[in-house]
N, C-alpha and C positions, 0 to 999 in steps of 0.2 A: 550829176546831182539829181535827186528826185524832185518832182514837181509837187508831190503831195505825200503826206506821211503814210497814206494807205499803200502807196507803191513800195515804200521801204518795209512796211510791216508784212506785206505779201511775199517779199523776196526770201526764199529759203536759204539755209546755210548747210551745205553738205560737210559733215565732220567725220573724219576717219577715226573710229574708236579703237579698233584692233585690226590685225591682219584679216582682211576679207569681210570686215563689218563696218558699215557706214550708216550714220544717223543723218537723215534729211530733216533738219530742225527748222520749224516754222515758229514765229512768234504767235501768229494766228492764221492757220492754214486757209480757211475759207475766204479770206480777204482776196486772194488771187482769183478765186472762182467768182466772187461777187463782182469785182471790178470788170472782168472780161464780159460777164453776163450783161451788166448794165450798159457798158460801152456798145455791145452788140445790139441791144434793143434800141439804143439811140441812133446808131449808125444806120439801122434798117427801118427806122421810122415806126417801130412798134409802139414806142412811147415818146412823148415830147418832153423837153426840159421842163422841170417843175412838176411833173406828174407824181402821183403817190404810188410807191412800190410797197407791196404788202407780202408778208409771209409769217409763218409760224416758226418758232425756234426755241431750243433749249438753252441757248446762250451764245455759242461761238458764231453762228450764222447771223444772229441779230446784230452783233458788233460789226461783222463784215459788211452787211448790207447797209448799216448806218454810215460806215466809213465811205462806202461806194457812193451812196446818195450825197454825202457831204462833198465828195470829190467832183461829182457831176451835176450838182445843183438840183437834186431830186428830193421829194418828200418821202419819208420812211415811216411805215406803221408796222409794228411787231405784235403778234399775239404770242406772248411768252410763257414758257414753262414756269411752274412753281419753283424750279431750281435756280432761276436767275437771282443773283445776289445783289446786295446794296451797291457794291462797287460798279457793276455793270449797269444797274438802273441809273446811277448818277451819270455815267458816261453817255448813255443813250439820250438822256434828257438834255445834256449840254450840247450834244451833236445835233439836236433838233429832231430826233426820232421820237415818236409817240409809242408807248408801250401799254398793252393790256395784258396784265399778268394773271394767270390762273390762280384760283384759290389753293391754299396749301393742301396737299394730298400725298399719301404714302404710295398711292397706286399710280405709277408712271404711265401705264396703259390708259387709265382713265384721264390722266392729265393730257396725254397726247390726243385722245379722242375729243376731248373738250376743245382743244385748240383747233383741230380740223373743223369741227362744227362751227366754231366762232368765225373762222375765216370765211366759210360759206355764207354766214349771216352778213358779214361786212360787205362781201361782194354783191350780195343782193341789194344792200342799202346804197352801195357806192359802185355801180358798174364801171365807172371811169377809172377805178383803182386797177393797177396791174398786179396780179398774183404771180410771184416769182417761181413758185413751185420748185423749190430746191430739191425736193425728193423725187421729182418726176420729169423735169424738163432737161433734155440733154445739153441745153445751153450752158449748164454749169460744168460741162466737161472742158469748155474752150480754154479756160485760164491755165490749165495744167500742161498744155502743149509746150510752152516755153520752159517749164520746169523739167519736163521729160527730156527735152533736147539738151538742156544743161547737164542732166545726169548722164546722158549718152556720151557727151563730150568729155566729162571729167572723171567718170568712174569706169574702170575697165570691166569688161564682160568676161564670161556670161554672168547675167545678173538674176538675182532673186529679189523681188520687191515684196516687202511685208508692210501691211498697214491695216488700220481699222476699216471695216467695210462701210459702216454708216450709211450715207445716202447712196454710196456706190460711185460717186463722181470722181473722187481723188484717185483711188487705186485703179478704177476702171479706165480713166483717161490716161493716166501715166503708163499703165501696162499696154494700152492700145497703141500709143505713140511709140513706145520702146519696141514693140513687136513689129512695127512697120519696117524696122531695120534689123531686128534680131528676134525672129519668131520663137526662139527657144527661151526667151525671158519668162521666168516663172513668177506667178502671182500667188501670194499667200495672204488670205484674208483673216482678220482677227475679229471675233465676235464675243459679246458677253452671253452668259447663260440667260435665258428668258427672251431672247430675240427671235422673232418669227422668220427673219430673212433667210436663214439656213436651217431652220427647223429645231430650235432649242427652246421654244416657248413652254415646253412641258417641264423644264428643269429650272427651278427657282433658286436664285442666289439670295440667301437670307440677308446679306449686307446691302447689296446695291446692284442695279442693272447699270452698267457703265455707260453713262450718257455719251452720245456722239458716235458710238461705233455699232450700236444695235438699234432695234426698232420693235415696237409692238404692233405695227401695221406694215403691210407690204409696201416697198418702195419701187417705183418704176425705173429709177436710174440705176438700179443694181442689175448688172449683166452677169448672171450666174455662170455662164459659159466661159467667162474670162479667168475664173479662179482654178488653180491647180490643187491647192490645199487650204484647209480651214483649221484655225485654232479657236477654241472656246476657253476663256479664262474667267475665273471667279475674282471677286474683289481682292482677296488676300494674295493671290498669285500676281495680279496686276500691281498691287502695292509693292510687293517685293521687287518687281521689275523696275518700278519708278525709283525706289530708294536706291537700288544698286546702280542705276543709270546716273544718279546724282553722286553717290559715294565713290564710284570707280572712275567716272568720266567727267564729273562736275557739270553734267547737263541737267538743268532743272526743268523738267517737262511734266505734262499732265498724266493722268491715270491711263488713258488710252495709249499714250506713248510707252508707259511701263509694260503694258500688255504686249505691244508690238515688239519692244525690246526683248522680252522673255521669249516670244515666238521666234524672233530673228536669230537669237543665240542658238536655239535648238536647231533651226534649219541649217545654220552654218556648220554645226556639228555633224549633221547628216550628210552634207556634201561640201567639204572645205575647198573644192575646186572652183566654186562659184563665189562671187562677191554678193553679199547680202546687204541690201539697203532697206532700212526701216524708217517709217514716217513718224516723226514726233510732231503732232499736229498743233500743240499749243504749249505755253509755259505752265509751270506748276503752281502759279500763285493762288488760283482758286481752290487748290487742293492742300494748302498749307496746314489746315487743321484736320481735315478728314483723312489725309494720307501721310504727309511728311511729319506731322507731330506724332504719328504713331510708328515712327521708323524702327523702334525697338521690336515691333512685331514682324519685321521683314525676315524672310527665310532666305539663306544663301541660295543663289540660283542653281548651284551645282547639286543641291539636295532636291530640286524639283524636276519632274519629268512628266510629260503628258501621257494620258492613257490613249493609246491608238485604237480608234473605233472604226468599224466598217459601215455603220449606219447611225442616224441621229437618235434612234431609240436606245442606243447604248451610251448616250452621253451621261456624264456624272461629274460633279464637282471634285477637285477644284480646277482641272485643266485637261482638255481633250484635244486630240488632233485627228483629222480625217483626210484622206486622199479624195478630193472632190473630182479631179480629172476633167475639169471644164465641162461638166454636165449641166443641163438646163435645170431650172427650178422644178421641183416635184409638187404637183397639185396646186390648187388655187391660192393657197396661202404662202407659196414659195418656201415650203418647209423642208426641202431637201429630199434626196432619194431614200428609199426604204433600206433597211439593213440587209446585209448578205446572210441568207439562211445558214445557221450553224456557226457563224463567226463569233 
């Protein structure tokens, strides 16, 4: 029996969808990360019970940190994105977390920059607050070890792991643990167009930058050398992946999960000798109107194929794939390596 609802929410469900294809489904993935991080801080005396934990979030991590603080008797303060909806605002308030939400903006880069600036102001005003630094502190890797060990025990190898890159903690931690026992484990990262992490900031998606799997600023928790392959998906392609995941397998998951589902099916087609596991990081409820109500727009996945590119300057909507080959970040903005001449 679980001692707190956060423990139940953080526990993933591996679901076999087809031969060689597994969905690692979370109700809210970052809960497992936040719980382990807060527990580690308390155990090592970095923070004391009742201290205020602070961070910036577009939504999922805000909920995760609020739950972890509720579980361990901490205070929680969130500088939130303009994208946080009324449902989450109510949950945060009832859980005892305080939220400062950015003013409405269509520019998510500006939204993110404002949040970072506000965190700095709060720390200057309240030096006793602890900044969780979900994008930069490797403490957020800790919670995924148990998840990786479960995968290793339940899912036959060799494995290919597919997931949104985001802060880098989930896919990075899972791949790192899996490779301790199976170095041939492949890691496939999924990015939205417009993200700086692997160099697509020059390609604009007119519909949306998929929240949670990309970034407008470099993240220290992303280890570029862990990734074998990258996929970039536009909103329409990710929508098709989400709708097909629900229609074919009854898994109701978010937009980043749809993008990972799309990429995972392609990777399985390229090498059917491997078991492909993709991460479904959250449920689809917050996408009911923006994605699932538009299910008639979904394109059958067998009609979609990625453009194979050799460099980030060749990226183009709606879907691209690139062999990254565990290379380091290129340049100060972590924008990825240059293209191969003549490719």
